[in-house]
KEVEX-860997 format. One line per 4 residues: number of its first residue (from 1); for each residue z, x, y of N, C-alpha, C. Coordinates in nm, 3 decimals, decimal comma. Atoms other than C-alpha are relative to their C-alpha. Last residue first. Layout:
N
NUM> Z:X:Y:Z:X:Y:Z:X:Y ~ ...
This chain:
221
221> 0,034:-0,108:-0,084:0,987:0,988:0,091:-0,068:-0,057:0,099 ~ 0,060:0,068:-0,130:1,170:0,680:-0,131:-0,058:0,164:0,043 ~ 0,115:-0,055:0,018:1,277:0,772:-0,502:-0,108:-0,025:0,107 ~ 0,098:0,074:0,007:1,542:0,547:-0,445:-0,127:0,048:-0,003
217> -0,049:0,147:0,098:1,821:0,779:-0,581:-0,070:-0,122:0,038 ~ 0,011:-0,055:0,103:1,662:1,087:-0,393:0,038:-0,162:-0,123 ~ 0,181:0,056:-0,011:1,619:0,887:-0,065:0,009:0,054:-0,192 ~ 0,040:0,139:0,001:1,993:0,855:-0,065:-0,115:-0,032:-0,068
213> -0,051:0,080:0,124:2,075:1,183:-0,169:-0,058:-0,116:-0,023 ~ 0,055:-0,042:0,083:1,847:1,318:0,095:0,053:-0,028:-0,142 ~ 0,121:0,048:0,004:1,984:1,151:0,354:-0,096:0,005:-0,115 ~ 0,011:0,135:0,034:2,336:1,227:0,242:-0,168:-0,108:0,000
209> 0,071:0,045:0,104:2,289:1,542:0,275:0,022:-0,145:-0,058 ~ 0,164:-0,074:-0,036:2,341:1,623:0,655:-0,053:-0,024:-0,149 ~ 0,088:0,079:-0,078:2,633:1,381:0,596:-0,137:0,028:0,014 ~ 0,014:0,118:0,062:2,806:1,572:0,341:-0,132:-0,069:0,054
205> 0,093:-0,023:0,124:2,738:1,912:0,494:-0,007:-0,124:-0,060 ~ 0,152:-0,027:-0,038:2,893:1,744:0,807:-0,110:0,045:-0,074 ~ 0,049:0,124:-0,060:3,202:1,635:0,658:-0,144:-0,009:0,024 ~ 0,039:0,119:0,133:3,229:1,910:0,461:-0,033:-0,098:0,048
201> 0,183:-0,073:0,069:3,191:2,133:0,786:0,032:-0,046:-0,117 ~ 0,094:0,048:-0,100:3,479:1,875:0,938:-0,135:0,074:-0,067 ~ 0,029:0,107:0,025:3,721:1,927:0,621:-0,134:-0,038:0,086 ~ 0,065:-0,021:0,184:3,712:2,307:0,674:-0,063:-0,137:-0,033
197> 0,114:-0,024:-0,037:3,780:2,264:1,037:-0,093:-0,003:-0,159 ~ 0,077:0,127:-0,065:4,088:2,034:0,970:-0,150:0,050:0,006 ~ 0,012:0,098:0,126:4,217:2,293:0,689:-0,119:-0,146:0,075 ~ 0,082:-0,043:0,070:4,172:2,556:0,962:-0,044:-0,106:-0,108
193> 0,144:0,006:-0,069:4,355:2,375:1,210:-0,095:0,033:-0,098 ~ 0,056:0,164:-0,021:4,638:2,252:0,981:-0,141:0,014:0,109 ~ 0,046:0,077:0,101:4,695:2,614:0,863:-0,063:-0,111:0,045 ~ 0,093:-0,079:0,044:4,687:2,780:1,211:-0,100:-0,105:-0,121
189> 0,072:0,038:-0,130:4,978:2,487:1,354:-0,164:0,080:-0,044 ~ 0,039:-0,127:-0,039:5,189:2,580:1,015:-0,142:-0,057:0,098 ~ -0,038:-0,115:0,066:5,427:2,329:0,894:-0,013:0,123:0,062 ~ -0,118:-0,093:0,018:5,445:2,091:1,131:0,060:0,100:-0,052
185> -0,003:-0,091:-0,095:5,091:1,992:1,141:0,119:0,072:0,046 ~ -0,136:-0,013:-0,082:5,102:1,818:0,844:-0,025:0,120:0,084 ~ 0,008:-0,145:-0,072:4,694:1,755:0,760:0,166:0,001:0,047 ~ -0,058:-0,066:0,082:4,707:1,399:0,574:0,055:0,161:0,035
181> -0,130:0,070:-0,004:4,545:1,220:0,863:0,149:0,082:-0,089 ~ -0,026:-0,057:-0,131:4,267:1,471:0,836:0,168:-0,072:0,051 ~ -0,056:-0,133:0,032:4,236:1,351:0,470:0,061:0,085:0,084 ~ -0,114:0,019:0,109:4,238:1,003:0,530:0,047:0,159:-0,017
177> -0,103:0,054:-0,067:3,981:1,034:0,821:0,150:-0,005:-0,083 ~ -0,032:-0,051:-0,121:3,757:1,232:0,631:0,117:-0,036:0,042 ~ -0,092:-0,131:0,080:3,792:1,016:0,334:0,041:0,104:0,077 ~ -0,115:0,047:0,050:3,673:0,706:0,538:0,107:0,121:-0,071
173> -0,130:-0,018:-0,106:3,425:0,949:0,710:0,111:-0,073:-0,015 ~ -0,021:-0,121:-0,061:3,229:1,020:0,383:0,139:0,018:0,097 ~ -0,069:-0,049:0,102:3,234:0,667:0,264:0,082:0,122:0,036 ~ -0,137:0,063:-0,015:3,120:0,531:0,595:0,097:0,066:-0,079
169> -0,061:-0,041:-0,132:2,839:0,794:0,568:0,141:-0,016:0,031 ~ -0,039:-0,181:0,035:2,747:0,727:0,204:0,087:0,046:0,109 ~ -0,161:0,005:0,116:2,755:0,351:0,309:0,029:0,132:-0,029 ~ -0,092:0,049:-0,116:2,478:0,444:0,615:0,157:-0,016:-0,119
165> -0,062:-0,128:-0,120:2,292:0,666:0,352:0,080:-0,049:0,111 ~ -0,096:-0,108:0,075:2,272:0,390:0,112:0,069:0,093:0,072 ~ -0,155:0,127:0,015:2,142:0,113:0,383:0,087:0,103:-0,075 ~ -0,057:-0,011:-0,155:1,893:0,413:0,494:0,102:-0,093:-0,018
161> -0,052:-0,161:-0,028:1,771:0,464:0,132:0,092:-0,011:0,081 ~ -0,133:0,006:0,144:1,745:0,085:0,051:0,035:0,130:0,022 ~ -0,133:0,104:-0,072:1,530:0,078:0,409:0,104:-0,001:-0,091 ~ -0,051:-0,054:-0,090:1,320:0,383:0,249:0,102:-0,077:0,058
157> -0,083:-0,112:0,046:1,257:0,208:-0,077:0,062:0,089:0,125 ~ -0,117:0,052:0,040:1,111:-0,070:0,127:0,129:0,069:-0,074 ~ -0,033:0,037:-0,126:0,873:0,138:0,308:0,109:-0,068:-0,054 ~ -0,055:-0,157:-0,048:0,772:0,339:-0,015:0,095:-0,062:0,125
153> -0,120:-0,033:0,076:0,734:-0,024:-0,176:0,032:0,138:0,053 ~ -0,120:0,126:0,014:0,518:-0,154:0,074:0,109:0,015:-0,066 ~ -0,047:0,021:-0,188:0,310:0,180:0,128:0,115:-0,092:0,022 ~ -0,119:-0,085:-0,019:0,300:0,178:-0,262:0,047:0,008:0,153
149> -0,115:0,020:0,074:0,136:-0,133:-0,315:0,101:0,102:0,042 ~ -0,081:0,070:-0,039:-0,110:-0,014:-0,075:0,121:-0,044:-0,047 ~ -0,039:-0,046:-0,124:-0,200:0,310:-0,244:0,079:-0,095:0,072 ~ 0,020:-0,140:0,012:-0,226:0,237:-0,638:0,050:0,048:0,190
145> -0,125:-0,028:0,037:-0,137:-0,121:-0,679:0,013:0,150:0,063 ~ -0,110:0,039:-0,076:-0,443:-0,248:-0,505:0,163:0,049:-0,036 ~ 0,045:-0,029:-0,139:-0,710:-0,027:-0,647:0,127:-0,065:0,062 ~ -0,019:-0,137:-0,031:-0,539:-0,025:-1,000:-0,016:0,040:0,158
141> -0,134:-0,039:0,014:-0,498:-0,390:-1,019:0,010:0,150:0,020 ~ -0,099:0,066:-0,136:-0,815:-0,474:-0,924:0,098:0,062:0,014 ~ 0,011:-0,105:-0,107:-0,946:-0,213:-1,201:0,001:-0,038:0,140 ~ -0,073:-0,149:0,005:-0,755:-0,406:-1,443:-0,052:0,055:0,114
137> -0,139:0,002:-0,048:-0,878:-0,740:-1,326:0,069:0,126:-0,001 ~ -0,102:0,061:0,101:-1,240:-0,668:-1,397:0,121:0,008:0,077 ~ -0,167:-0,080:-0,018:-1,462:-0,572:-1,102:0,050:-0,068:-0,118 ~ -0,110:0,063:-0,039:-1,843:-0,680:-1,226:0,161:0,043:0,001
133> -0,083:0,076:0,110:-2,093:-0,453:-1,265:0,078:-0,063:0,084 ~ 0,006:0,171:0,065:-2,315:-0,406:-0,998:0,044:-0,077:-0,079 ~ -0,035:0,077:-0,124:-2,193:-0,053:-0,875:-0,025:-0,136:0,000 ~ 0,013:0,192:0,008:-2,237:0,049:-1,228:0,057:-0,041:0,094
129> -0,104:0,094:-0,090:-2,090:0,417:-1,177:-0,006:-0,127:-0,027 ~ 0,068:0,074:-0,091:-2,279:0,620:-1,462:0,106:-0,108:0,077 ~ 0,049:-0,079:-0,130:-2,210:0,932:-1,658:-0,041:-0,104:0,108 ~ 0,131:-0,066:0,014:-2,172:0,788:-2,011:-0,051:0,048:0,162
125> 0,005:-0,076:0,028:-1,797:0,765:-1,983:-0,138:0,043:-0,034 ~ -0,035:0,075:0,180:-1,781:0,525:-1,731:-0,029:0,131:-0,070 ~ 0,144:0,074:0,080:-1,737:0,646:-1,373:0,051:0,000:-0,141 ~ 0,079:-0,119:0,103:-1,402:0,674:-1,261:-0,094:-0,083:-0,044
121> 0,137:-0,014:0,142:-1,351:0,429:-0,975:-0,019:0,117:-0,037 ~ 0,019:0,163:0,059:-1,042:0,387:-0,767:-0,092:-0,008:-0,106 ~ -0,043:0,021:0,125:-0,977:0,780:-0,746:0,009:-0,135:-0,035 ~ -0,159:0,062:0,003:-0,958:0,784:-0,378:0,049:-0,011:-0,134
117> -0,064:-0,092:-0,052:-1,299:0,995:-0,382:0,172:-0,006:-0,004 ~ 0,036:-0,067:0,117:-1,484:0,729:-0,590:0,108:0,110:0,019 ~ -0,071:0,039:0,129:-1,354:0,466:-0,361:0,018:0,099:-0,093 ~ -0,141:0,032:-0,060:-1,479:0,638:-0,041:0,085:0,000:-0,119
113> 0,004:-0,160:0,034:-1,829:0,734:-0,230:0,157:-0,011:0,053 ~ -0,009:-0,035:0,119:-1,817:0,325:-0,265:-0,006:0,143:-0,006 ~ -0,116:0,052:0,079:-1,721:0,254:0,084:-0,001:0,041:-0,159 ~ -0,136:-0,059:-0,075:-2,002:0,482:0,245:0,138:-0,038:-0,069
109> 0,031:-0,163:0,050:-2,285:0,361:0,003:0,134:0,066:0,069 ~ -0,134:-0,021:0,061:-2,185:-0,023:0,003:0,003:0,164:-0,024 ~ -0,123:0,080:-0,097:-2,427:-0,158:0,297:0,142:0,064:-0,066 ~ -0,048:-0,068:-0,145:-2,681:0,094:0,160:0,139:-0,053:0,049
105> 0,084:0,080:-0,132:-2,692:-0,061:-0,216:0,059:0,080:0,155 ~ -0,144:0,057:-0,125:-2,531:0,182:-0,462:-0,115:-0,024:0,105 ~ 0,000:0,148:0,036:-2,854:0,247:-0,732:0,106:-0,105:0,102 ~ 0,120:0,005:-0,123:-2,884:0,634:-0,575:-0,021:-0,212:-0,016
101> -0,093:0,015:-0,152:-2,544:0,680:-0,801:-0,113:-0,054:0,110 ~ 0,034:0,103:-0,075:-2,709:0,586:-1,113:0,065:-0,041:0,125 ~ 0,130:0,008:0,031:-2,640:0,910:-1,304:-0,097:-0,138:0,065 ~ -0,007:0,102:0,129:-2,346:0,986:-1,126:-0,163:-0,031:0,005
97> -0,046:-0,069:0,161:-2,315:1,321:-0,970:0,035:-0,121:-0,088 ~ 0,090:-0,070:0,083:-2,533:1,173:-0,711:0,055:0,076:-0,114 ~ 0,041:0,137:0,072:-2,248:0,958:-0,533:-0,117:0,062:-0,133 ~ 0,164:0,029:-0,004:-2,111:1,256:-0,375:-0,024:-0,090:-0,091
93> 0,062:-0,078:0,115:-1,756:1,182:-0,305:-0,149:0,033:-0,012 ~ 0,033:0,048:0,125:-1,638:1,044:0,034:-0,038:0,105:-0,098 ~ 0,131:-0,081:0,052:-1,392:1,239:0,263:-0,095:-0,083:-0,114 ~ 0,029:-0,137:0,047:-1,065:1,023:0,313:-0,179:0,054:0,005
89> 0,043:0,022:0,142:-1,051:0,722:0,543:-0,043:0,140:-0,030 ~ 0,113:-0,046:0,044:-0,863:0,729:0,853:-0,046:0,021:-0,160 ~ -0,009:-0,133:0,083:-0,628:0,441:0,810:-0,130:0,064:0,040 ~ 0,022:-0,109:-0,099:-0,632:0,124:1,085:0,004:0,167:-0,051
85> -0,117:-0,091:-0,028:-0,476:-0,083:0,848:-0,026:0,145:0,107 ~ -0,121:0,065:-0,018:-0,715:-0,347:0,958:0,096:0,084:-0,026 ~ 0,008:0,095:-0,109:-1,042:-0,161:1,016:0,134:-0,088:0,006 ~ 0,025:-0,077:-0,116:-1,016:0,122:0,800:0,023:-0,076:0,115
81> -0,052:-0,138:-0,038:-0,832:0,034:0,509:0,002:0,023:0,126 ~ -0,115:0,045:0,002:-0,953:-0,353:0,478:0,082:0,104:0,074 ~ -0,020:0,065:-0,145:-1,325:-0,239:0,573:0,172:-0,001:0,005 ~ 0,046:-0,104:-0,115:-1,302:0,012:0,279:0,040:-0,082:0,126
77> -0,148:-0,066:-0,017:-1,109:-0,261:0,032:-0,019:0,086:0,132 ~ -0,108:0,111:-0,091:-1,395:-0,535:0,124:0,125:0,118:0,007 ~ 0,034:0,018:-0,139:-1,671:-0,248:0,068:0,125:-0,085:0,062 ~ -0,047:-0,133:-0,076:-1,505:-0,124:-0,251:-0,022:-0,046:0,129
73> -0,156:-0,024:-0,002:-1,484:-0,456:-0,372:0,043:0,098:0,072 ~ 0,010:0,069:-0,102:-1,890:-0,552:-0,308:0,211:0,019:0,050 ~ 0,051:-0,057:-0,174:-1,980:-0,218:-0,465:0,099:-0,103:0,077 ~ -0,099:-0,099:-0,048:-1,761:-0,318:-0,785:-0,053:0,082:0,121
69> 0,016:-0,127:0,052:-1,908:-0,641:-0,805:0,073:0,137:0,049 ~ 0,015:-0,088:-0,088:-1,717:-0,973:-0,744:-0,040:0,130:-0,028 ~ -0,044:-0,156:0,082:-1,784:-1,215:-0,979:-0,028:0,064:0,120 ~ 0,085:-0,115:0,080:-1,884:-1,576:-0,784:0,081:0,115:-0,029
65> -0,007:0,016:0,141:-1,625:-1,865:-0,702:-0,064:0,102:-0,079 ~ -0,142:-0,011:0,039:-1,582:-1,783:-0,339:0,013:0,024:-0,166 ~ 0,013:-0,007:0,201:-1,969:-1,764:-0,311:0,166:0,037:-0,014 ~ -0,109:-0,098:0,053:-1,921:-1,675:0,056:-0,021:0,026:-0,142
61> -0,066:-0,052:0,117:-2,253:-1,837:0,217:0,106:0,071:-0,037 ~ -0,061:0,100:-0,039:-2,401:-1,919:0,565:0,103:-0,031:-0,146 ~ -0,090:0,014:-0,082:-2,508:-1,576:0,641:0,095:-0,145:0,022 ~ 0,104:0,043:-0,118:-2,585:-1,517:0,288:0,059:0,006:0,073
57> 0,121:-0,029:0,069:-2,355:-1,351:0,044:-0,133:-0,040:0,055 ~ 0,045:0,110:0,099:-2,089:-1,356:0,316:-0,129:0,069:-0,090 ~ 0,138:0,088:-0,008:-1,941:-1,108:0,478:-0,010:-0,026:-0,091 ~ 0,084:0,090:0,061:-1,558:-1,021:0,484:-0,110:-0,041:0,048
53> -0,047:-0,123:0,108:-1,352:-0,705:0,662:-0,101:-0,114:-0,135 ~ 0,116:-0,054:0,014:-1,486:-0,854:1,001:0,000:0,078:-0,135 ~ -0,006:-0,143:-0,033:-1,173:-0,925:1,117:-0,113:0,058:-0,040 ~ -0,062:-0,029:-0,140:-1,209:-1,302:1,135:0,006:0,152:0,056
49> 0,068:-0,025:-0,050:-1,403:-1,290:0,814:0,014:0,015:0,172 ~ 0,070:-0,119:0,085:-1,152:-1,176:0,612:-0,115:-0,016:0,124 ~ -0,071:-0,096:-0,077:-0,876:-1,447:0,832:-0,094:0,122:-0,071 ~ 0,010:0,000:-0,152:-1,116:-1,698:0,740:0,052:0,099:0,052
45> 0,128:-0,051:-0,045:-1,162:-1,571:0,395:0,009:-0,026:0,164 ~ 0,030:-0,172:0,018:-0,761:-1,544:0,317:-0,179:0,003:0,089 ~ -0,089:-0,108:-0,098:-0,688:-1,888:0,468:-0,068:0,160:0,010 ~ 0,033:0,070:-0,113:-0,935:-2,102:0,214:0,064:0,109:0,124
41> 0,064:-0,125:-0,073:-0,876:-1,861:-0,070:-0,043:-0,048:0,151 ~ -0,125:-0,077:0,010:-0,617:-2,119:-0,244:-0,035:0,128:0,066 ~ -0,021:-0,085:0,130:-0,830:-2,399:-0,149:0,081:0,125:0,010 ~ -0,127:0,058:0,116:-0,730:-2,661:0,108:-0,008:0,094:-0,145
37> -0,148:-0,010:-0,035:-1,038:-2,652:0,324:0,100:-0,025:-0,108 ~ -0,006:0,132:-0,060:-1,400:-2,561:0,178:0,167:-0,016:0,006 ~ -0,163:-0,013:-0,042:-1,525:-2,244:0,185:0,062:-0,119:0,030 ~ -0,054:0,042:0,083:-1,915:-2,343:0,071:0,170:0,044:-0,014
33> 0,014:0,118:0,034:-2,048:-2,377:0,423:0,085:-0,043:-0,120 ~ 0,040:-0,027:0,108:-1,886:-2,019:0,540:-0,046:-0,183:-0,083 ~ 0,154:0,028:-0,029:-1,793:-2,052:0,891:-0,070:-0,014:-0,085 ~ 0,103:-0,114:0,066:-1,410:-1,928:0,786:-0,141:-0,117:0,046
29> 0,035:0,024:0,177:-1,153:-2,149:0,990:-0,125:0,039:0,007 ~ 0,113:0,054:-0,016:-1,052:-1,964:1,359:-0,019:-0,030:-0,195 ~ 0,035:0,066:-0,140:-0,698:-1,849:1,450:-0,123:-0,105:-0,039 ~ 0,189:0,058:0,021:-0,580:-1,781:1,092:-0,004:-0,059:0,135
25> 0,055:0,102:-0,054:-0,196:-1,635:1,126:-0,142:0,006:-0,011 ~ -0,009:0,027:-0,170:-0,106:-1,324:0,937:-0,066:-0,151:0,027 ~ 0,040:0,139:-0,044:-0,052:-1,364:0,517:0,000:-0,052:0,155 ~ -0,133:0,102:-0,040:0,164:-1,024:0,481:-0,030:-0,155:0,055
21> -0,036:0,000:-0,133:-0,142:-0,805:0,468:0,073:-0,060:0,052 ~ -0,043:-0,130:-0,052:-0,119:-0,752:0,123:0,050:0,010:0,124 ~ -0,121:-0,003:0,055:-0,147:-1,113:0,067:0,059:0,116:0,053 ~ -0,057:0,064:-0,081:-0,479:-1,119:0,256:0,170:0,014:-0,015
17> 0,015:-0,083:-0,138:-0,616:-0,841:0,072:0,110:-0,088:0,099 ~ -0,082:-0,091:0,038:-0,521:-1,052:-0,275:0,010:0,134:0,140 ~ -0,131:0,051:0,016:-0,665:-1,358:-0,135:0,086:0,112:-0,001 ~ -0,040:-0,014:-0,115:-0,992:-1,129:-0,063:0,161:-0,074:0,029
13> -0,021:-0,131:-0,068:-1,003:-1,060:-0,409:0,039:-0,013:0,172 ~ -0,158:-0,085:0,064:-0,932:-1,373:-0,552:0,056:0,091:0,088 ~ -0,092:0,059:-0,076:-1,232:-1,553:-0,311:0,185:0,056:-0,061 ~ 0,042:-0,055:-0,134:-1,472:-1,293:-0,482:0,152:-0,078:0,086
9> 0,062:0,050:-0,121:-1,381:-1,404:-0,803:0,010:0,058:0,106 ~ -0,064:0,044:-0,073:-1,243:-1,148:-1,090:-0,100:-0,072:0,169 ~ 0,082:-0,029:-0,118:-1,381:-1,073:-1,406:0,095:-0,082:0,126 ~ -0,070:-0,121:-0,042:-1,143:-1,058:-1,730:-0,063:0,021:0,118
5> -0,139:-0,002:-0,017:-1,199:-1,420:-1,805:0,034:0,105:0,060 ~ -0,047:-0,016:0,160:-1,555:-1,482:-1,713:0,139:0,062:-0,013 ~ -0,089:-0,077:0,043:-1,658:-1,569:-1,362:0,036:-0,002:-0,143 ~ -0,163:0,048:0,023:-1,946:-1,733:-1,246:0,096:0,090:-0,069
1> -0,046:0,069:0,099:-2,259:-1,508:-1,142:0,132:-0,048:-0,037
């Protein structure tokens, strides 16, 4: 069906995955007759088709403006994670726990049970899963932000943490250099030596801690 306000068109879901992937170069245009050149989803659908993430509604049509059902969304996302990101899929949940679990179409069963296990789809309050209900934008946000958004964010956080760690190390080494320079050897060699060793131990400890300090500041792990 056509898309109502809260629901998501198929073209937009694929475009979201394409952006998550970093918008890689597309070798071949899409073969679907209803994916025209120059639309916002054109490149994304071509990329998805090329990778086998995207299957059409028929052999010839993709229906980019049509609504994404929950089971279609699970399938796109499952293929994206297992085939594009090459991640091991977690063990799927038992769909028979839902009153309409048996209504999930065969092509979507693995993906849907995976999506439930990952916590992307909670059932509804009445014990149904509603695999053919339209995917809402809110549900899409949950799916995308949770894992893959986090991967990217965590990568960035780690980079910031590394940069900050380098800064901490430079500060520590700078302080260390000043302290060591200030040790007066003339007064007492053994005191000077112990002071130097003390500073060195302190420096090593600080450097050792700088990683966890930096990571905790940026909440990276």
